[in-house]
Each structure stands twice: as structure tokens, then as C-alpha cells.
DODOLUM-826238 format. One line per field, with one value per residue (C-alpha): residue number from 1; z negated, x, y negated. Coordinates in steps of 0.1 Angstrom, whole numbers. Each point is the difference from the previous one (the first is absolute). Layout:
<lokols>
gulo: [NUM  ...]
up: [Z  ...]
east: [X  ...]
north: [Y  ...]
</lokols>
This chain:
<lokols>
gulo: [1  2  3  4  5  6  7  8  9  10  11  12  13  14  15  16  17  18  19  20  21  22  23  24  25  26  27  28  29  30  31  32  33  34  35  36  37  38  39  40  41  42  43  44  45  46  47  48  49  50  51  52  53  54  55  56  57  58  59  60  61  62  63  64  65  66  67  68  69  70  71  72  73  74  75  76  77  78  79  80  81  82  83  84  85  86  87  88  89  90  91  92  93  94  95  96  97  98  99  100  101  102  103  104  105  106  107  108  109  110  111  112  113  114  115  116  117  118  119  120  121  122  123  124  125  126  127  128  129  130  131  132  133  134  135  136  137  138  139  140  141  142  143  144  145  146  147  148  149  150  151  152  153  154  155  156  157  158  159  160  161  162  163  164  165  166  167  168  169  170  171  172  173  174  175  176  177  178  179  180  181  182  183  184  185  186  187  188  189  190  191  192  193  194  195  196  197  198  199  200  201  202  203  204  205  206  207  208  209  210  211  212  213  214  215  216  217  218  219  220  221  222  223  224  225  226  227  228  229  230  231  232  233  234  235  236  237  238  239  240  241  242  243  244  245  246  247  248  249  250  251  252  253  254  255  256  257  258  259  260  261  262  263  264  265  266  267  268  269  270  271  272  273  274  275  276  277  278  279  280  281  282  283  284  285  286  287  288  289  290  291  292  293  294  295  296  297  298  299  300  301  302  303  304  305  306  307  308  309  310  311  312  313  314  315  316  317  318  319  320  321  322  323  324  325  326  327  328  329  330  331  332  333  334  335  336  337  338  339  340  341  342  343  344  345  346  347  348  349  350  351  352  353  354  355  356  357  358  359  360  361  362  363  364  365  366  367  368  369  370  371  372  373  374  375  376  377  378  379  380  381  382  383  384  385  386  387  388  389  390  391  392  393  394  395  396  397  398  399  400  401  402  403  404  405  406  407  408  409  410  411  412  413  414  415  416  417  418  419  420  421  422  423  424  425  426  427  428  429  430  431  432  433  434  435  436  437  438  439  440  441  442  443  444  445  446  447  448  449  450  451  452  453  454  455  456  457  458]
up: [-79  -37  -11  -37  9  21  -14  14  34  -5  8  -5  7  24  -27  -8  -33  -9  8  -11  -36  -19  16  -3  21  20  25  24  26  -21  -30  -8  -18  -13  16  -25  20  12  -28  24  23  -2  23  10  8  20  -5  25  21  4  11  37  2  -17  13  33  -15  -28  24  21  -31  -8  36  -1  -35  -5  -14  -37  -5  -37  -2  26  -19  -37  -3  -8  18  17  17  -10  34  8  3  8  8  -26  15  -14  5  6  27  12  -7  -7  -36  -5  -2  -21  -10  -24  -36  -16  -35  8  -37  1  28  4  30  19  -12  -37  3  15  -28  -29  11  25  -18  7  -36  -7  32  22  36  13  -18  17  34  -4  -8  31  20  -10  11  34  4  -6  23  27  -3  7  30  14  2  20  -27  -18  -34  4  -36  -13  -35  -33  -17  25  -4  -33  -15  -28  -21  21  28  17  22  8  24  -9  18  33  17  3  23  38  13  35  10  31  20  -19  -28  -32  -16  -36  -10  -33  -3  -25  11  -24  23  34  25  14  32  -20  -2  35  13  23  -14  12  -17  -33  0  4  -28  -21  6  -14  -30  -6  0  -27  -21  2  -9  -30  -12  3  -14  -31  17  15  33  27  10  -36  -1  -19  10  15  34  -14  8  -30  -3  13  12  36  -3  -12  28  26  -16  -14  17  -17  -29  -7  34  0  -32  -1  -37  -10  34  5  -22  -17  -32  -30  -17  30  -1  19  36  11  -23  23  25  32  21  -20  2  38  3  -21  23  30  -17  -15  22  36  -7  -13  35  20  -13  22  -21  -33  -12  5  -29  15  -1  -36  -8  15  -17  -34  2  6  -29  -24  10  3  24  28  -19  -30  -5  30  36  28  29  31  16  32  -14  -14  34  17  -25  10  37  -6  -17  30  25  -17  -14  32  -9  -32  19  26  -25  -34  -30  -28  -23  25  7  -37  -5  31  -7  -35  11  28  -24  -25  28  12  -35  -4  33  -7  -34  16  27  -27  -20  30  4  32  3  1  27  -19  -36  -16  5  -26  14  -31  5  24  24  -17  16  6  -22  26  34  24  -5  -26  -34  -33  -6  15  19  -25  -6  36  15  -25  -10  36  8  -31  7  36  -12  -23  28  24  -26  -4  38  2  -26  18  33  -15  -14  34  17  -26  5  38  -5  -22  25  28  -20  -8  36  12  -25  11  36  -8  -20  28  25  -22  -5  38  6  -24  17  34  -13  -16  32  20  -25  2  38  0  -25  22  31  -17]
east: [388  -3  -30  10  29  -21  17  33  -17  -2  -36  1  -20  9  22  18  -19  -8  -37  -6  -12  -16  -8  -38  -5  16  -11  13  10  12  -1  -21  15  -13  14  15  -6  -35  -20  -30  21  19  24  0  35  1  25  28  -12  -34  12  5  -33  -19  16  -19  -33  2  8  -30  -22  12  -6  -36  -14  -38  -22  -2  -38  -2  31  -15  -33  8  38  3  24  -17  31  37  14  37  6  37  30  27  35  35  13  35  -7  -36  -9  -37  -6  -38  -27  -16  -37  -26  2  -31  -3  -9  -5  -34  -12  -9  1  -32  -8  6  -20  -30  0  6  -16  -28  -20  -36  -10  25  -1  -25  -5  9  34  7  -11  22  31  -5  -7  33  18  -17  8  38  1  -18  26  27  -18  -8  37  6  15  -12  5  6  11  -36  9  -18  33  8  -35  -1  -31  -3  -29  -27  6  28  22  37  20  36  29  -12  33  -13  -28  -1  11  -6  31  5  14  -6  -19  18  -15  -2  6  -18  -36  -23  -20  -27  -9  9  -26  -1  18  29  13  15  28  -14  -14  -35  2  13  -27  -27  17  -2  -38  -3  22  -19  -33  14  13  -34  -18  23  -6  -37  -2  21  32  -15  14  -27  11  1  -28  -13  -18  7  8  22  38  22  37  18  -18  11  -15  -33  0  6  -23  -30  -28  -9  -21  -20  -17  -21  9  -7  -6  23  17  15  -9  17  20  -23  13  -2  -24  -33  10  -36  0  25  -16  -11  24  30  -11  -3  36  12  -18  17  34  -3  -25  2  33  17  3  -6  24  -16  -32  17  -10  26  10  -21  -31  7  3  -35  -15  14  -8  -36  0  17  -18  33  1  25  24  2  26  22  -5  -16  11  5  34  14  9  -34  -14  24  -9  -37  9  20  -31  -22  23  -1  -35  -15  12  -21  -31  3  0  -15  20  9  -25  -29  12  -1  -34  -15  17  -14  -35  0  13  -27  -27  14  -2  -35  -11  15  -18  -33  4  7  -30  -22  13  18  33  31  25  31  9  -4  29  16  -9  3  35  5  29  31  24  35  27  22  2  29  30  27  -10  16  -22  0  -31  -6  -36  -8  1  -18  -24  -9  -6  -22  -19  -5  -13  -25  -11  -3  -21  -23  -3  -8  -27  -17  2  -16  -28  -5  -1  -25  -22  1  -10  -29  -11  1  -21  -26  -2  -4  -29  -16  1  -16  -27  -8  -2  -23  -23  0  -10  -29  -12  0  -20  -25  -4  -6  -27  -16  -1  -16  -27  -8  -3  -25]
north: [-88  7  -20  3  -23  -23  -32  12  -2  -38  -8  -38  -31  -29  -17  32  7  36  6  36  4  29  33  6  31  28  25  26  -26  -29  -22  -31  -30  -33  -31  -24  -32  10  17  5  21  33  19  36  13  32  28  -3  30  -16  -35  7  18  -28  -31  -5  12  -25  -28  10  -1  -35  -11  13  -3  7  -27  7  -5  -3  -23  -23  -3  7  -3  37  22  30  13  -2  -7  -9  -38  -2  22  4  3  2  -36  13  25  -8  36  7  9  -3  -25  -27  3  -15  11  15  14  36  8  -17  23  36  23  4  35  -8  -32  18  26  -24  -33  9  27  -4  -2  -28  -21  -17  11  -34  2  33  -13  -31  21  21  -31  -16  32  0  -37  6  30  -20  -28  26  13  -34  -9  31  22  32  13  37  4  -2  9  -9  -6  -29  -15  -19  -15  -25  -12  -16  25  -18  23  -2  22  7  18  -15  8  36  -12  4  -34  -14  -20  -22  29  32  17  8  30  12  36  1  11  18  31  -10  -29  15  11  36  -9  -14  -36  -1  -21  -26  -33  10  34  -15  -27  27  20  -32  -1  35  -9  -32  19  23  -28  -19  33  4  -36  4  36  -1  13  32  10  3  36  13  26  30  32  33  -15  -28  -2  -8  -5  -31  -31  7  35  -15  -25  27  27  -19  -19  -32  15  -32  -2  32  19  37  10  29  0  -35  -30  -29  2  5  -32  -22  -30  2  -7  -7  -30  -18  -24  16  -21  12  36  -3  -13  29  24  -16  3  35  19  -11  -18  31  14  -32  -27  -26  0  -9  -35  -27  -22  -28  23  8  -37  -6  30  -8  -37  9  25  -24  -31  -19  -29  -2  -23  23  27  -10  -8  20  -21  22  -1  13  34  4  -6  24  27  -5  2  31  16  -11  16  33  -2  14  34  -1  -12  27  28  8  -11  23  -16  6  36  7  -14  16  34  1  -9  26  27  -7  0  34  15  -13  14  34  2  -9  27  26  -11  4  36  -8  20  -23  7  12  -8  -34  -23  -23  -34  -21  -15  -29  -1  -15  -23  16  -15  -18  -16  2  -22  -7  13  8  30  35  11  28  -10  -9  35  22  -27  -7  37  5  -32  9  34  -17  -23  29  19  -29  -3  37  -3  -29  19  31  -21  -17  34  14  -30  5  37  -10  -26  25  25  -26  -10  36  6  -32  11  34  -17  -24  28  20  -31  -6  36  -2  -32  17  29  -23  -19  32  11  -34  1  35  -12  -30  22  23]
</lokols>
């Protein structure tokens, strides 16, 4: 179908009148037109080669629409979701879908909005929290209805004055239909976790959590990406390289080695609860997807930080899908409790390394010979870039990084072991000297007693 000649396809209303009006947008998959008879609605007409691929998915979206939270409470559209199928009335062929009209010229994409409207010097913290909260509410509504985004992309997240969020191009999402899942192929590496987006609904939903965390971080931190870092140990290049190669530099920055971007706002000024959720998303959650905060968790955290009541900014009613997401976490959460999370490993590793260095320096100061040369024990073990499963990235970082990180961890362990061994040797020496002293004193006492006995006898 040639969308430039759409009117020749005869898309008409019930009375035979021509419905399609002015073209207002175009994309790789289709064209958007105003409806003459319904100004508040537009239609998206797909290119012919896309029609068969999209037909069942669009029908599934119409059958299972999420509750639009801001429309329900404030009559503002927070997602541009299909409302009706558009068919050729002569043949019944699927052409596209009808959806609400929204003036996109009054909105900016999420990344630009963060950089231009949410600078710390020009905005109040509550405004930033509310904007992030509105995004979490909309993503939560998608998840509660059983769907997932997948295409977590700042260009499809539009924000208008007041912090109101709208999702567009929703037909690229992962959609749960009555009998099957309709996947989306598009995703941005800037918002994709190290293990990749995955294909199953569960995997994509966990990927959404990672992308949501990045978007919230950018909204609260003037658009800076959480894995942008500087220092001799920082990985540069593309955003997926940064996600794979860098630890979260705001958690435990290492001056000169790995630290936040020099122009980034003061991370420690964020509320403790928000920083804790970022830690769960980007530290432990980098390797363990199950620990990433859900949209519902972000809603609670941001509500507390912003001071907004439950009826402001949307709805937080829990639905069946929200419950199933929690149950899914509970089923797999045991693996986290049975082991040490990445975040704890980093903290413990760095603490042990520092203790090892301190002990070695003390031994040297005392003149005690150290066993072997001093070991570099200043770098904590880094999390490998990716987990098993479907991923859009190569494992180029995983192998070398894992080997070098294991080497650093092994060096730290060797330092600690040598320190323990030296302490044991010193303890043994002290004990030996003490035994000799006690024997000497005992001998003197025996001699004194003998002399005393002789004197009494005389």
C-alpha cells in the first residue's frame, strides 16, 4: 500500500464519508493522519509489508489496554494506545489503527527535558521527583496489564510542562495476547542491561526495570547516564560499552580511578531511599536482574521523596500482573539470599583489601619481613559484563575483565592470607618466649625453696 495515496484506499466512515484528513507524521513503518470527523483521534496506517505482521498484535493491544493513570485522574493522556482497528471497507484488509491525538509539539523527549528543564539550579527537587514518579506510574500500568515495553527509549517518552509523561509508538512494545506474546524488535543499547533485553516477557520486564532506573537517574541527575564515568579505570565509547565495562561510579567512587562525570550533580544530595534503589538497580542489579526495583517500588520511593499523596500524579493500585511480578521475584529471590550479592561482594572486597594493605604496612614498620612482594589489593572485584541468555552484545568484556578481576581478587586474598600467616608466626614466637620465661621463673623458685629448707634445718 502506498500511504501517500491513502485516500485512494477509501478509508471511510459508516455513512461513506471520507474520514482521513491531513498527514501529521510519518515513520519507518507507517504514516499518521488526522481524522476529519473526530479531531481528537488520529489514524496510523502501516506500510503494506507491515500490515500482516501488525494486525494480530494491534488487535491484542485493543483487547488488553492498560489503565491510563493520568487520563483517569487528570484527563491527560499518558500513553497513546490503539483504540480501534482501521480496515479497508471494500476488502476488510487490516490497514492500521485509530488512537488518541496529542499535540507532540508541546512536549520534549525525556533526555532533552532532563537537560533543559530539570537542571538543579533551575528546578525544585520535588519537581524532578514528580516527573520521575509519573514515568514510574506509566511503566507500572503497562506491567500490571501483563505487557512490557522493551523499547525503553527516551525518544518515545515525551514530557510536557508540569512533568506529565506520555508514551508513544506503543505498537513496538511486548504485548501479552490471549494466546501468545507479540514481541517488539526495537531497543536502545543505552537503556539495555548487560545480559541483553531477552525475548520472554519475564526477561523483557526485567530489562524494563533496568531501563526505568536509567531514565529515573537521568531525570534526577540532569540527564547524565549512571554509567558515564571518568578516571584511568573508566570505560568510554558507546553506552553499552560503559554499561558493560564500568561499575556504578556513584556508589563508591575511586578518585582518579573511577568516579562520576565532573559536571554531574552531587549524588549524595539525593534522598537516601532513592540512592538505595539506584544501588539495587545498578550495583547488585547489574548482575542479578531479580534485585532491580520494580516500577511499584519506584512509585513508593519517589512518593516518599516528593511528599505527594497517593491520589496525585496517577494511580498506584496493584493489579494481577503487579502481583505476579512480585511472586516471580519471590520464587527466584532465594538464590540471592543463599549467596552474597554483587554489591556486598564489592563492599566486602574493598574493605578486606584495605585491611590487608594496612596490615602489611604495619608489619613492615615493625621490621618484620613480609612473605613475598606487596600485592596490589586496592581494586575491588568487578562484575562481569553479561549473564547467559539472549543478548545483543558480544561477550568481549566478559572474558578478559573476569580474568583480570579474578586476578585482583586472588591478589587481595593472598595478601590477607600472608598477613594471617605472619600474625600466626608472631603469636607462636611470643608463646615460645613466654614458656621459656615461665620455666626460668619456676627454676628460680625451686632453688629458693631448697635454700630456705637448708637454712631452716641448720
